[in-house]
N, C-alpha and C positions, 0 to 999 in steps of 0.2 A: 420619797417616790409616791404619790396615790395608789391604791393597790386596783388590780385588773377587777374590779367588781362593777358587776353591771347590774343593780339593785333597781327596783321598782315597785310600787307602792299602790294601794288598790283598797279600799275602805271592806272588804270581805275577804273572808283567807281565800277567797278563788282568785282568779285575776278573770276578768270576763271573757266568754268564747271569741270574741271578735281578737282580743289579742291576743290567743296562743299564738297564732301563724308569726306571729311578729317578734314573742318571743324568741320561736323556734329563730328564725330568721335571724336574731342577733345572738343566738349563742352558737348557730353557726358557723356564720362569720367572722365570729371573734371566740375561736377556740381555746383560746389561753387568759380568758375572763370568764372568772366566777362568776354563775346566776346566784342572787338574791332576792328571795322576793317577801313583803311583809306586810298584813293588813294593819289598820286605822290600830286595831289594841297592843298587835309587836309594835309599832310606831311611837304609840304613847309609852310603855313598856319600857323601848331604849330610850327614850330623854330622861325616863324617869331614873332609871338606871344609872345612866350616866352624865349626867349632867343636876348640879344642886337644881331645891326648891324653887328658888327665885326663875330661874330656867324653865324649871315644868309646869309653875304657874302660867306663866306667859306663853307657852305653848299652848295650855289647857282652858286660855283663855279667847284662844283666838276662836274667830266666830265662823269660819268655814275651811272645807276638810280642807281644800286645795293651800290654804296658806301655813294648814299644818302639814302638810306632806314638803309645801319650798322647808318650810322649817329643819323638819327630818331630815331633806336630801343634803343638805348646807351639814348635819349634825352626822352621819353617818361619813360624809367625808372630812370632816373634822376629826 
């Protein structure tokens, strides 16, 4: 079973102000879910720490952040 966690990522240590209202909505409407936020550096660290060097190299080689975010989202669910 997939754990009940709402994962979010953004490039900086704090999500943008425009996202705060949405985050509160997600946590209010899903009280049994945990909320986890990771910035770009934390995502990179996660991939490096939990996957092999080939996977990490592929992740690092992706040309744009949204592609890295997509890989990271699949990785945290995995």
